[in-house]
N, C-alpha and C positions, 0 to 999 in steps of 0.2 A: 094229415088230411085223410079223410075216408072217401074212397071212390066206390060208387055203387054200380058202375057200368063202364064199359069200354069207352063210351062217349065222354063220360066224366074224366077218365084217366087222360084221354086225349086233350081235353080242355085244360086240365091241370098242367100238362106238358106245354101247351101253347102259351098259357099265361106266364109260366116260368121263363121260357126262352125269350119272351118279349122284354123281360126285365134284365136279361143278361147283358153285361157290358164287357168288352175285352180287357184282359189284364195287360199291363204295360211290360211285364217281365216274362211273357211267354204265352202259350196256348191257354185257353179256358177249358179246363178239364172237368167233366161231369162223371162221377163214379156211381154206377148203379149196382146195388147189392140186393140179393134176395134169392129165394128158392126158385127152381124151375117153375114156370107158370105163374109167377107172382106179378107180372106186368112190366118187366124191364123192356122187353122188345116192343110192346105196345107204346110205351113212353118214347122209345127211340124212333119208332115209326111216326109218331105225332110230331116230334121235333123235325124230322126230315120233311114232313108235309108242310110244316110252318115255314121251312126254308124253301119251299116250292120245288122240292126234288120230286120229279115225276117219273122215277123209275117204276116199272111194273109194281113191284112190292119190295119195300125195304125189309130185309130179313137180317137176322143176326148172322154175322160173318164167321160162324163157328168153325168152318173148315179153312177159310182163307185168312182168318184172324182179323185182318184190317180191310175195311172198304173206305174209300175216299170219294167224296162228291164235291165238285167245284160248285161254288155258290155265286150266283149273279143276281144279288138282291140289293136294291137301293135301301131297303128297310134295315138291313143288318150289316155290320161292319165286317163280319167274318168272310174270308175268301174260300175256306174249305170246311166241310162238315166231315169229320172222320169218325167212323163207327168201329169200335174195337170189341171183339168178343174174346176174352182171355180164359174162357172155360177150359180149353185144352192145355193151357200153359201151367207150368208148375213152379217157375221161379222167375225173378226179374231178368236174368240174363237172356231168357228166351225172347222177351219182347224187345229188349235192347238190340238184339240181332236183326230185328225188323225195322230199324231206323227210328225207334221210339224217342231217343234223345233229340233228334232233329225235329220230329213232329211237335214235341212239347216246347221247343224253343220259339216256335213261330207264333206270334200273337195274332196272326190272321186265321189260326186254326181253332175251331171249336171241336173238341174231342169228347166223345161219349164212350165210356168203357164199361162193358158188362163184365162181371166177375173180377173186379179190381183187386180183391184179396189175393188173387193168384199171381199178382206181379209184385207184391210186397213193397219194398222200399223204392221201386221204380215209379210208383204213383206220386205225383207232385204233392207237396204238403198243402198247397192252396186249392186242391181239387174240391169241388162241391160234391158232397156225398149225399146220395139219396137212397134210402132203404125201402124195399117193397116187401109187404107181408100178405100172403094169401089168407083171407078170412073165410070166404066161401066162394061158390061158383062165380058170383058177380061182384063180390066186395073185396077191395084191397085197401090196406093201410099204406100210406106213402109218407115217409118221414124225411124231411129236409134237414140235414145236419150242418 
């Protein structure tokens, strides 16, 4: 998909998450890959807004690694929206020390992870992978794998 604006990226995220259904064998994991500034955090923010998260501004948890938000929505099955930024991590063991295995076992969790390549084999095989590419100041290519 090609997004030509912030508004379009947000709409793509909203439409995507409304189609998401929980897995029966653990958390629903969305892996966002792409260069800095390619739209990953904008996508994450739009998902949070769709879940009616009204924190001042949802930002990448670059320094805290994981932010968790309780969900109280009748529209969605998920009980928690968990935003992970693995930018500062270098191997799977680092995220596992943060309770990763427990998080991915809970089918009530929707987990969005930026920089999933940094956690290697800790990323579940059934994660939905979305790639972002910076085209120009306003345009992004978004590929759902």
